C-alpha positions in Angstrom: 4.0 -175.4 33.0 1.3 -177.8 31.9 1.2 -176.2 28.5 4.9 -176.6 28.2 4.6 -180.4 28.8 1.7 -180.6 26.4 3.8 -179.0 23.6 6.8 -181.1 24.5 4.6 -184.3 24.2 3.2 -183.1 20.9 6.7 -182.4 19.5 8.2 -185.7 20.7 5.3 -188.3 20.8 6.5 -190.2 17.8 10.0 -190.5 19.3 8.6 -191.6 22.6 6.3 -194.1 20.9 9.3 -195.5 18.9 11.4 -195.9 22.1 8.6 -197.5 24.0 8.0 -200.1 21.2 11.8 -200.7 20.9 12.0 -201.5 24.6 9.1 -203.9 24.3 10.6 -205.5 21.2 14.0 -206.0 22.8 12.4 -207.3 26.0 10.1 -209.9 24.5 11.1 -210.6 20.9 14.8 -210.1 20.0 17.7 -208.3 21.4 21.5 -208.0 21.1 23.8 -208.4 24.1 27.3 -207.2 24.7 29.8 -209.9 25.8 32.3 -208.4 28.2 34.1 -211.5 29.3 36.0 -214.5 27.8 34.0 -217.3 29.4 32.7 -218.5 26.1 36.0 -218.2 24.1 36.6 -219.1 21.3 32.9 -219.3 20.4 32.1 -215.8 21.6 34.8 -213.3 21.7 35.2 -210.3 24.0 33.6 -207.4 22.3 31.0 -209.5 20.3 27.4 -208.3 20.3 25.3 -211.4 20.0 21.9 -211.6 18.5 19.4 -213.1 21.0 16.1 -214.7 20.0 13.9 -214.0 23.0 11.1 -216.1 21.5 13.1 -219.3 21.0 11.6 -220.9 24.1 8.8 -218.6 25.4 6.5 -215.7 24.6 6.8 -213.6 27.7 5.1 -210.5 29.1 7.5 -207.7 28.1 9.9 -206.6 30.9 9.0 -209.7 33.0 9.9 -213.4 33.3 6.2 -214.3 33.0 5.7 -216.8 30.2 2.5 -216.5 28.2 3.1 -219.3 25.8 5.6 -222.1 26.1 7.2 -222.6 22.7 10.1 -225.0 23.3 12.8 -226.1 25.7 16.6 -225.7 25.6 18.4 -228.5 24.0 21.9 -229.8 24.5 24.4 -227.6 22.7 22.2 -224.5 22.7 23.9 -221.2 23.6 21.6 -219.3 25.9 21.3 -216.1 27.9 20.5 -216.5 31.5 19.1 -213.9 34.0 20.9 -215.6 36.9 19.8 -214.8 40.4 22.7 -216.8 41.8 25.2 -214.8 39.8 23.3 -211.5 40.0 24.0 -210.8 36.3 23.2 -211.8 32.8 25.2 -214.9 31.7 25.8 -216.5 28.4 26.5 -220.3 28.6 26.1 -223.5 26.7 23.5 -226.1 27.6 25.3 -229.4 28.5 22.7 -231.3 30.6 18.9 -231.3 30.2 16.5 -232.6 32.9 17.2 -236.2 33.7 20.8 -236.2 32.3 23.7 -237.6 34.4 26.7 -235.3 33.9 30.3 -235.7 35.1 33.7 -234.3 34.3 37.1 -235.9 34.9 40.1 -233.6 34.2 38.0 -231.6 31.7 36.7 -234.7 29.9 32.9 -234.4 29.8 30.7 -237.5 30.4 27.0 -237.3 29.4 24.9 -240.2 30.6 28.0 -242.3 31.1 29.5 -241.7 27.7 32.6 -239.6 27.3 32.7 -236.8 24.9 35.1 -237.1 21.9 37.9 -234.6 21.8 40.0 -233.9 18.7 42.7 -231.3 18.2 41.8 -228.6 15.7 43.7 -228.6 12.4 43.9 -224.8 12.8 43.5 -222.6 15.9 40.2 -220.6 15.7 41.9 -217.4 16.9 45.1 -215.8 18.0 45.1 -216.2 21.8 46.4 -213.0 23.4 45.2 -214.2 26.8 47.5 -217.2 27.0 50.0 -218.4 24.5 49.6 -222.0 25.7 45.9 -222.3 25.2 44.6 -225.6 23.7 41.6 -225.7 21.5 39.7 -228.9 21.0 36.7 -230.0 19.1 34.2 -231.5 21.6 31.5 -233.9 20.4 28.8 -235.6 22.4 25.3 -236.8 21.5 25.3 -235.0 18.2 26.6 -231.8 19.6 29.8 -230.4 18.2 31.7 -227.2 19.2 35.1 -225.9 20.2 36.3 -225.7 23.8 39.4 -223.8 25.2 41.6 -225.3 27.9 44.5 -223.6 29.8 47.0 -226.3 30.8 49.1 -223.7 32.7 46.1 -222.4 34.7 43.6 -225.2 35.0 40.2 -224.7 36.7 40.0 -226.0 40.2 36.7 -227.5 39.1 37.9 -229.4 36.1 36.3 -232.5 37.7 32.9 -233.0 39.2 30.0 -235.4 39.5 28.3 -237.4 38.4 25.2 -235.3 39.1 21.7 -235.8 37.9 20.0 -232.7 36.4 16.7 -232.1 38.2 13.4 -231.5 36.5 12.9 -228.0 35.3 16.6 -227.2 35.5 19.7 -227.3 33.3 23.4 -227.7 33.6 25.4 -225.0 31.8 29.1 -224.7 31.1 31.2 -222.1 29.3 33.3 -223.1 26.3 36.3 -221.6 28.0 36.4 -224.5 30.4 39.3 -223.3 32.6 37.9 -219.8 33.0 34.2 -219.8 33.2 31.8 -219.2 36.2 29.0 -221.6 35.3 27.0 -224.4 36.8 30.1 -225.6 38.6 29.9 -222.5 40.7 26.2 -221.4 40.6 24.5 -224.8 40.4 21.8 -225.9 38.1 20.0 -223.1 36.1 16.2 -222.9 36.5 14.2 -223.0 33.3 12.5 -219.7 34.1 15.9 -217.9 34.1 16.7 -218.9 30.5 15.8 -215.8 28.5 16.7 -216.6 25.0 19.0 -218.5 22.5 21.8 -217.1 20.4 23.3 -218.5 17.2 24.9 -215.5 15.5 27.0 -212.5 16.2 25.2 -209.3 15.4 28.3 -207.2 15.2 31.7 -207.1 16.9 34.1 -204.4 18.2 37.7 -205.2 19.1 38.6 -203.8 22.5 42.3 -204.5 21.9 42.3 -202.2 18.8 40.5 -199.1 20.0 37.1 -200.8 19.4 37.5 -201.0 15.7 34.9 -203.2 14.0 35.7 -206.8 13.4 33.9 -207.0 10.1 34.6 -210.7 9.7 32.5 -211.3 12.8 29.4 -209.4 11.6 26.5 -211.9 11.3 28.9 -214.9 11.8 27.5 -218.2 13.0 28.7 -219.0 16.5 29.2 -222.7 15.9 31.2 -223.2 12.8 31.9 -226.5 11.0 34.9 -228.0 12.7 38.1 -229.2 11.1 40.0 -231.6 13.4 42.9 -233.9 13.1 43.0 -237.5 14.2 43.9 -237.0 17.9 41.6 -239.2 20.1 39.5 -238.0 22.9 41.6 -239.4 25.7 44.9 -238.3 24.2 43.8 -234.7 23.4 42.3 -234.2 26.8 45.2 -235.7 28.7 47.7 -233.5 26.8 45.7 -230.4 27.8 45.9 -231.4 31.5 
């Protein structure tokens, strides 16, 4: 029996070594993650496989949360992956509040350190919305951060208003871009820094679950936050129409 295993090892040691190194690479350096839900629509679509830079903030011991070298901290607007103990799963959310920030929301209008975000209607919808024909897409801008959020006027979130709350040291406030359908800091609380596993800025590749998982070639390598084209709707008007 021992001779059998020795021969098996000799025949497959290159494959085993490759798989071992691949696991280490995906754990500590870079990875791609499947996105099964729509909590980050329209930025990240169901079926997207996002590229995750595991070294954006820390160099970690592979297969652990132990940080060997602190490289940077998450910034407002970053899209990050979170190994959430509160949610018991891997989350993908956007950083809204960093330590010391005072964050509030009133009827889906975000306030960062007392200043309301600016909301403008998009000149063109970023996607065909099969989930809800009445979805509203707005360009949200605050403190130099600019991205698209999705609102559902016919099915608003019960937590479209909260705060103001102050983000504690060593923690972050995260929200999904699909504001009326996202389990985020409104439900799980502040996110500890040690649970932030990496940053994503691009789609690796994408498969469409509504079309037999055919490739969405237009999403391959696409930047998640595209330049925004918005009309002249003001923040208060756009947000109030959505609610």
